C-alpha positions as CSV (number, residue, x, y, z in Angstrom):
1,M,-12.4,52.8,-9.9
2,D,-8.9,51.4,-9.3
3,E,-9.9,48.2,-11.0
4,L,-11.1,50.1,-14.0
5,A,-7.9,52.1,-14.2
6,A,-5.8,48.9,-14.0
7,R,-7.9,47.3,-16.8
8,V,-7.4,50.4,-19.0
9,E,-3.6,50.3,-18.4
10,A,-3.5,46.6,-19.3
11,L,-5.4,47.3,-22.5
12,Q,-3.0,50.1,-23.3
13,R,0.0,47.7,-22.9
14,Q,-1.7,45.1,-25.1
15,V,-2.4,47.7,-27.8
16,G,1.2,48.9,-27.6
17,E,2.5,45.3,-28.0
18,L,0.2,44.7,-30.9
19,A,1.4,47.9,-32.6
20,E,5.0,46.7,-32.2
21,R,4.2,43.4,-33.7
22,Q,2.4,45.0,-36.6
23,D,5.3,47.3,-37.3
24,F,7.7,44.3,-37.2
25,T,5.5,42.3,-39.6
26,E,5.2,45.3,-42.0
27,R,9.0,45.7,-42.0
28,L,9.4,41.9,-42.8
29,L,6.9,42.2,-45.6
30,A,8.7,45.2,-47.0
31,K,12.0,43.3,-47.0
32,V,10.3,40.4,-48.8
33,R,8.9,42.7,-51.4
34,E,12.2,44.5,-51.9
35,K,14.1,41.2,-52.5
36,G,11.3,39.8,-54.7
37,L,11.1,36.6,-52.6
38,P,8.0,34.5,-53.2
39,P,5.4,34.5,-50.4
40,G,6.0,31.8,-47.9
41,G,9.8,32.1,-48.0
42,G,10.0,29.9,-51.1
43,T,9.3,26.7,-49.4
44,P,7.5,24.1,-51.5
């Protein structure tokens, strides 16, 4: 049972980290859209 609880905690941490990354990515995309920058940062 302790092993199962440890696995659940590890999964919860991973989900939290992924949520933070998604939030960060969404904020970056919003900034790009606000500035009207081309996708890819304008690199050829």
